[in-house]
C-alpha positions in Angstrom: 187.4 284.3 109.2 183.8 283.2 109.4 184.2 279.5 108.6 184.4 276.6 110.9 186.1 273.3 109.5 186.3 269.8 110.7 188.2 266.7 109.4 186.7 264.5 106.7 187.5 260.9 106.0 187.7 261.4 102.3 189.0 264.3 100.3 188.7 267.8 101.6 187.4 269.1 105.0 183.7 269.5 106.1 182.4 272.9 106.7 180.8 272.9 110.1 179.7 276.6 110.2 179.6 279.6 108.0 178.9 283.1 109.3 176.3 284.7 107.1 178.4 287.6 106.1 181.4 285.5 105.1 182.4 285.3 101.4 182.0 281.4 101.7 178.3 281.9 102.7 177.9 284.6 99.8 179.4 281.8 97.6 176.8 279.3 98.5 179.0 277.4 100.9 177.1 276.1 104.0 177.3 273.7 106.9 177.7 270.2 105.5 179.6 271.1 102.3 183.0 269.5 101.7 185.7 272.0 100.8 188.1 270.5 98.3 190.4 273.3 97.1 191.2 276.9 97.7 193.0 278.8 95.0 193.5 275.4 93.3 195.5 274.1 96.3 194.2 270.8 97.6 192.7 271.0 101.1 194.2 268.1 103.1 193.1 269.0 106.7 191.4 271.7 108.7 194.7 273.5 109.7 196.0 273.6 106.3 192.7 274.9 104.9 192.5 277.7 107.4 196.2 278.6 106.7 195.4 278.9 102.9 191.9 280.8 103.6 193.7 283.3 106.0 196.6 284.1 103.5 194.5 284.3 100.2 194.2 287.4 98.3 191.3 288.3 96.1 189.8 287.3 93.8 190.0 283.6 94.9 188.6 280.3 93.8 187.2 277.5 95.9 185.9 274.2 95.0 183.4 272.3 97.2 180.7 269.7 97.1 177.4 269.9 98.5 175.7 267.1 100.3 172.2 266.8 98.5 172.3 266.7 95.5 176.0 265.8 95.3 177.7 268.3 93.0 181.0 270.1 92.6 181.1 273.7 92.1 184.0 276.0 91.4 183.6 279.8 92.3 185.3 282.8 92.2 184.8 285.5 94.8 186.3 288.9 95.6 186.5 290.6 99.0 184.8 293.8 99.3 186.9 296.8 100.2 
């Protein structure tokens, strides 16, 4: 898994680092984004998020917010074979 997460005071978790080859990077998620849901499951803390991410199948859906400009994106991505 090529994503590092950290706690966030509000809803979701902060993305600290994304490996360039990771699906999250390919979907436009980068450091500073706030990950809100994975497969429509709310992300409450880093451990829960990593558990959901490690067990997800493809295609999957993520919802995140970018820092500037503030916007919410919902993306579906599929792991390559």
